[in-house]
C-alpha positions as CSV (number, residue, x, y, z in Angstrom):
1,M,10.3,-19.9,-4.5
2,R,12.1,-16.9,-6.7
3,W,10.4,-13.1,-5.7
4,A,10.3,-9.8,-7.5
5,I,9.5,-6.4,-5.8
6,F,8.0,-4.1,-8.1
7,G,8.2,-0.9,-7.1
8,A,10.9,-0.7,-4.6
9,G,11.1,2.1,-2.7
10,A,11.1,2.1,1.1
11,I,8.8,-0.6,1.6
12,G,9.9,-2.4,-1.5
13,T,13.3,-2.2,-0.8
14,W,13.4,-3.5,2.4
15,V,11.0,-6.6,1.8
16,G,13.4,-7.7,-0.7
17,A,16.3,-7.1,1.0
18,A,14.8,-9.0,3.9
19,L,14.0,-11.5,1.6
20,A,17.6,-12.1,0.3
21,Q,19.0,-11.7,3.4
22,S,17.3,-14.6,4.6
23,G,18.4,-16.7,1.4
24,Q,15.8,-16.1,-0.6
25,D,15.9,-15.4,-4.4
26,A,14.2,-11.8,-4.6
27,T,14.9,-9.0,-7.5
28,L,13.9,-5.7,-6.6
29,V,12.4,-3.6,-9.8
30,A,13.0,0.4,-9.0
31,R,13.9,3.4,-10.9
32,G,15.5,6.6,-10.9
33,A,18.3,8.1,-8.8
34,H,17.1,4.9,-6.2
35,L,18.1,2.2,-8.9
36,A,21.5,3.9,-9.7
37,A,22.4,3.6,-6.2
38,L,21.0,0.0,-5.4
39,Q,23.2,-1.0,-8.5
40,A,26.2,0.9,-7.5
41,Q,26.5,-0.7,-4.4
42,G,25.1,-4.2,-5.1
43,G,22.3,-3.8,-3.1
44,A,20.5,-1.7,-0.2
45,R,21.6,-0.3,2.8
46,L,19.0,-0.5,5.6
47,R,19.1,1.9,8.4
48,Y,17.7,0.5,11.6
49,P,16.1,3.2,14.3
50,D,19.3,2.8,16.3
51,G,21.1,4.6,13.6
52,T,23.3,1.8,12.6
53,E,23.1,0.5,8.9
54,E,23.4,-2.8,7.6
55,R,24.2,-3.2,3.4
56,V,22.3,-6.1,2.0
57,A,23.2,-7.8,-1.6
58,V,20.2,-7.5,-3.4
59,Q,20.0,-7.5,-7.2
60,A,17.9,-4.8,-8.6
61,V,16.8,-3.8,-12.4
62,A,14.7,-1.0,-14.4
63,P,11.1,-1.9,-14.9
64,G,12.1,-2.5,-18.8
65,E,14.7,-5.1,-17.6
66,T,12.5,-7.7,-16.2
67,K,12.2,-9.8,-19.6
68,Q,15.9,-10.9,-17.8
69,V,14.5,-11.5,-15.0
70,G,12.2,-14.0,-16.1
71,E,8.8,-15.6,-14.6
72,V,9.0,-15.7,-10.6
73,D,7.1,-17.2,-8.0
74,V,5.5,-14.0,-6.2
75,V,5.4,-10.5,-7.2
76,V,4.9,-8.1,-4.6
77,L,3.8,-5.2,-6.0
78,T,4.7,-2.0,-4.4
79,V,3.7,0.8,-6.7
80,K,1.6,3.3,-5.7
81,A,-2.1,2.2,-7.1
82,H,-2.3,4.8,-9.9
83,G,1.1,3.7,-11.2
84,L,-0.5,-0.3,-11.8
85,L,-1.9,0.2,-15.0
86,G,1.6,1.8,-16.4
87,A,3.4,-1.0,-15.0
88,A,1.3,-3.8,-16.3
89,P,3.4,-4.2,-19.2
90,D,6.5,-4.5,-17.3
91,V,5.3,-6.8,-14.7
92,A,4.1,-9.2,-17.4
93,P,7.8,-10.8,-17.7
94,L,7.2,-11.7,-14.6
95,L,4.1,-13.9,-14.9
96,G,4.4,-17.7,-15.2
97,P,1.1,-19.9,-15.3
98,E,0.8,-19.9,-11.1
99,T,2.6,-16.6,-10.1
100,V,1.0,-14.8,-7.4
101,L,0.6,-11.2,-7.1
102,V,0.3,-9.5,-3.4
103,A,-1.1,-6.4,-3.8
104,A,0.6,-3.8,-1.4
105,Q,-1.3,-0.9,-2.1
106,N,-2.9,1.8,0.4
107,G,-6.8,1.7,-0.4
108,I,-9.3,0.0,-2.0
109,P,-7.7,-2.3,-4.1
110,W,-8.4,-3.3,-8.2
111,W,-9.3,-6.8,-7.2
112,W,-12.1,-5.8,-4.8
113,S,-14.8,-6.3,-7.5
114,P,-14.2,-8.7,-10.5
115,A,-17.6,-8.8,-11.6
116,E,-18.4,-4.8,-11.5
117,P,-15.0,-2.9,-11.4
118,I,-14.8,0.5,-9.6
119,E,-13.7,2.6,-12.4
120,A,-11.7,4.9,-9.6
121,V,-8.7,2.3,-9.9
122,D,-9.6,-0.1,-12.5
123,P,-11.1,2.0,-15.4
124,G,-12.9,-0.2,-17.5
125,G,-11.6,-3.2,-16.6
126,A,-8.4,-2.7,-18.0
127,L,-6.1,-3.4,-15.3
128,S,-7.8,-6.6,-14.2
129,A,-7.4,-7.4,-17.8
130,A,-3.5,-7.3,-17.3
131,L,-3.7,-8.1,-13.6
132,P,-5.8,-10.8,-13.3
133,P,-7.5,-10.4,-10.2
134,E,-7.7,-14.3,-9.6
135,R,-4.0,-14.1,-9.3
136,A,-4.1,-11.8,-6.4
137,L,-3.5,-12.0,-2.5
138,G,-4.4,-9.3,-0.8
139,A,-2.0,-7.5,1.5
140,V,-2.3,-4.7,4.6
141,V,1.0,-3.5,5.3
142,Y,1.8,-1.7,8.2
143,L,5.4,-1.1,8.4
144,G,7.0,2.4,8.1
145,G,9.9,3.1,6.2
146,A,11.8,6.1,4.4
147,V,14.1,6.9,1.6
148,P,16.4,9.5,3.2
149,E,19.0,9.4,0.6
150,P,19.5,6.8,-2.8
151,G,20.1,3.6,-2.2
152,V,19.4,3.7,2.1
153,V,16.2,2.9,3.5
154,A,15.2,3.9,6.8
155,I,12.9,1.4,8.9
156,S,10.5,1.5,11.1
157,P,9.1,-1.8,12.1
158,E,5.3,-1.5,13.5
159,A,2.7,-4.6,13.4
160,G,3.9,-6.2,9.9
161,L,1.6,-7.4,7.1
162,V,-2.2,-9.1,7.1
163,L,-2.2,-11.5,4.0
164,G,-5.6,-13.1,2.9
165,E,-7.9,-14.4,-0.3
166,P,-10.5,-12.3,-1.4
167,D,-12.6,-15.6,-1.4
168,G,-11.7,-15.7,2.6
169,A,-9.4,-19.3,2.0
170,L,-6.8,-20.2,3.9
171,S,-5.1,-21.4,0.9
172,E,-1.9,-23.3,0.3
173,R,-0.1,-20.0,-1.9
174,L,-1.2,-18.0,1.2
175,E,0.6,-19.9,3.7
176,R,3.8,-20.4,1.4
177,V,4.1,-16.6,0.5
178,A,3.4,-15.9,4.4
179,Q,5.9,-17.8,5.1
180,G,8.6,-17.3,3.1
181,L,8.0,-13.4,4.8
182,E,8.1,-14.8,7.9
183,R,11.1,-16.4,7.3
184,A,12.3,-12.7,5.9
185,G,11.9,-11.6,9.9
186,F,8.1,-9.9,9.0
187,P,5.3,-10.5,11.2
188,V,2.5,-12.0,9.4
189,R,-1.0,-12.7,10.6
190,R,-3.2,-15.0,8.1
191,T,-6.6,-13.9,7.8
192,E,-10.4,-15.1,6.5
193,A,-11.4,-11.7,6.0
194,I,-8.9,-9.5,4.1
195,R,-11.8,-6.7,3.2
196,R,-12.8,-6.3,6.6
197,E,-8.7,-5.7,7.4
198,V,-8.8,-3.4,4.2
199,W,-11.3,-1.2,5.8
200,T,-9.9,-1.2,9.1
201,K,-6.7,0.4,8.0
202,M,-8.9,2.2,5.4
203,M,-10.7,4.3,8.1
204,G,-7.2,5.8,8.9
205,N,-6.4,6.5,5.3
206,A,-9.6,7.9,4.5
207,A,-9.5,10.2,7.1
208,F,-6.0,11.2,8.0
209,N,-4.5,11.1,4.3
210,L,-7.2,13.0,3.0
211,M,-7.0,15.4,5.7
212,S,-3.4,16.2,5.6
213,V,-4.0,17.4,1.8
214,L,-5.8,20.2,3.5
215,T,-4.2,20.6,7.0
216,R,-0.4,19.8,6.4
217,A,-0.7,17.9,9.7
218,G,0.5,15.0,11.0
219,I,-1.6,12.1,12.1
220,G,-1.2,13.3,16.2
221,T,-2.4,16.7,15.4
222,M,-5.5,15.9,13.5
223,A,-6.1,13.1,16.1
224,T,-6.2,15.6,19.0
225,D,-6.8,18.8,17.6
226,P,-10.0,20.0,19.0
227,G,-11.7,20.9,15.7
228,V,-10.2,18.0,13.4
229,A,-11.0,15.7,15.9
230,P,-14.2,15.7,15.6
231,L,-13.9,15.5,11.4
232,V,-12.0,12.6,12.1
233,E,-14.6,10.7,13.7
234,R,-17.5,11.5,11.3
235,T,-15.3,10.6,8.4
236,M,-14.4,7.1,9.8
237,A,-18.0,6.5,10.9
238,D,-18.6,6.9,7.2
239,V,-16.4,4.2,6.4
240,L,-17.7,2.2,8.7
241,E,-21.3,2.7,6.8
242,I,-19.8,1.9,3.6
243,A,-18.1,-1.0,4.8
244,G,-21.4,-2.6,5.2
245,P,-21.0,-6.5,6.4
246,D,-17.4,-6.2,6.2
247,R,-17.7,-3.4,8.6
248,P,-14.4,-3.2,11.3
249,Q,-14.6,-4.7,14.7
250,I,-12.4,-2.2,15.8
251,S,-14.4,1.3,17.8
252,I,-13.6,5.0,16.6
253,A,-12.3,5.3,19.9
254,E,-9.8,2.8,19.7
255,R,-8.9,3.6,16.1
256,L,-8.1,7.4,17.2
257,A,-6.1,5.8,20.0
258,I,-3.9,3.6,18.2
259,S,-3.4,7.0,15.8
260,A,-3.1,9.1,18.6
261,R,-0.1,7.4,19.9
262,L,1.9,7.6,16.7
263,G,2.7,11.0,17.5
264,D,3.0,13.8,14.2
265,H,3.7,10.9,11.6
266,K,3.3,12.1,8.5
267,P,0.9,10.1,6.2
268,S,2.0,8.8,3.1
269,T,-0.1,11.0,1.0
270,L,1.0,14.3,2.9
271,Q,4.7,13.1,1.9
272,D,3.8,12.7,-1.4
273,L,2.6,16.1,-1.4
274,E,5.7,17.8,-0.3
275,A,7.6,15.9,-2.5
276,G,5.7,16.9,-5.2
277,K,4.5,13.6,-6.5
278,R,1.2,12.4,-8.1
279,L,-0.9,11.9,-4.7
280,E,-2.5,8.7,-4.2
281,L,-6.3,9.9,-4.1
282,D,-8.2,7.5,-6.5
283,A,-7.8,4.1,-4.2
284,L,-7.9,6.3,-0.9
285,G,-10.7,8.5,-1.9
286,A,-12.7,8.2,-5.1
287,A,-12.9,4.6,-4.7
288,V,-14.3,4.5,-1.5
289,V,-17.2,7.7,-2.8
290,E,-18.4,4.9,-5.4
291,L,-18.7,2.5,-3.3
292,A,-20.7,5.1,-1.0
293,D,-22.6,5.4,-4.5
294,R,-23.1,1.8,-4.5
295,A,-24.3,1.3,-1.6
296,G,-26.5,3.9,-1.4
297,V,-24.6,5.1,1.8
298,Q,-24.6,9.6,2.1
299,A,-21.5,10.0,4.1
300,P,-21.9,13.1,3.8
301,T,-17.8,14.3,5.7
302,L,-16.2,11.4,3.7
303,R,-17.4,13.1,0.6
304,A,-16.9,16.8,1.2
305,V,-12.8,15.9,2.6
306,Y,-12.1,14.3,-0.6
307,A,-13.6,16.7,-3.1
308,L,-11.7,19.5,-0.9
309,A,-8.3,17.2,-1.0
310,D,-9.4,16.2,-4.9
311,L,-9.7,20.0,-5.6
312,Q,-6.1,21.1,-3.7
313,A,-4.3,18.2,-5.1
314,R,-5.7,19.3,-8.7
315,Q,-5.2,23.1,-8.3
316,L,-1.1,21.9,-7.3
317,G,-1.1,19.4,-10.6
318,L,-0.7,16.5,-8.1
319,R,-3.6,14.8,-9.8
């Protein structure tokens, strides 16, 4: 299979490099200083937890150069959710009749409700028109990575990837993509309930990511602080109510215990805030509130936390 990893930052570069290392045809689509370094050194430098490094040869191009890559079998979208619409014109040259889009974003994805697009992530259905939901394969990512310097990815192997069809089918294309990623060394779990898996991760995202904008604290601190932990619990309870029939099977206590074990890991939203980047509050907050409205769920704590995080982000110019 031919792969393109669009939006190759930390996780995307790692995935693309691992695919190339396993003998598969993979191209990274990156930008800025990271792209320049990838091209200058002929690939990516993977830095392992023990501090050792390995250089992996992999092709890297700019978003505007995707025509020279041509049609591929799989596009792994590692762009932030709010960047997808702007990226769509450069994704288009990569799409053949059967190209699969692996949606590897945090939060509620654009493919969630094709009949009634979620305005927060698919305003006016514009994104669905550019990236048809029927191409999408849902993905939940449990991998850690950072770019300590351009061209270098510090990797932190975690639970791996969860893949599933939006309609719950165990399809041939799901198996094909899963096998390709497994060949590259990633643990992959296939699921018939990808929406439930999205909500499971959302329990943490909606609580810790949004609250990190207000607290500037790591996950472990928020999960154990006597004042903040109860707010985390109530936010997670709101998420479970909004999920309805797709409610995760994990309990709030179990989810908190997992989070506490992460130590003071900084949520991606806090990392973006500290770097002065736009915050992904649409997919992690606004879309969840929109789904609460549709379901007639009050979700008072979630709404309050989102409103405060949104105001803070706007005051900082990060929305």
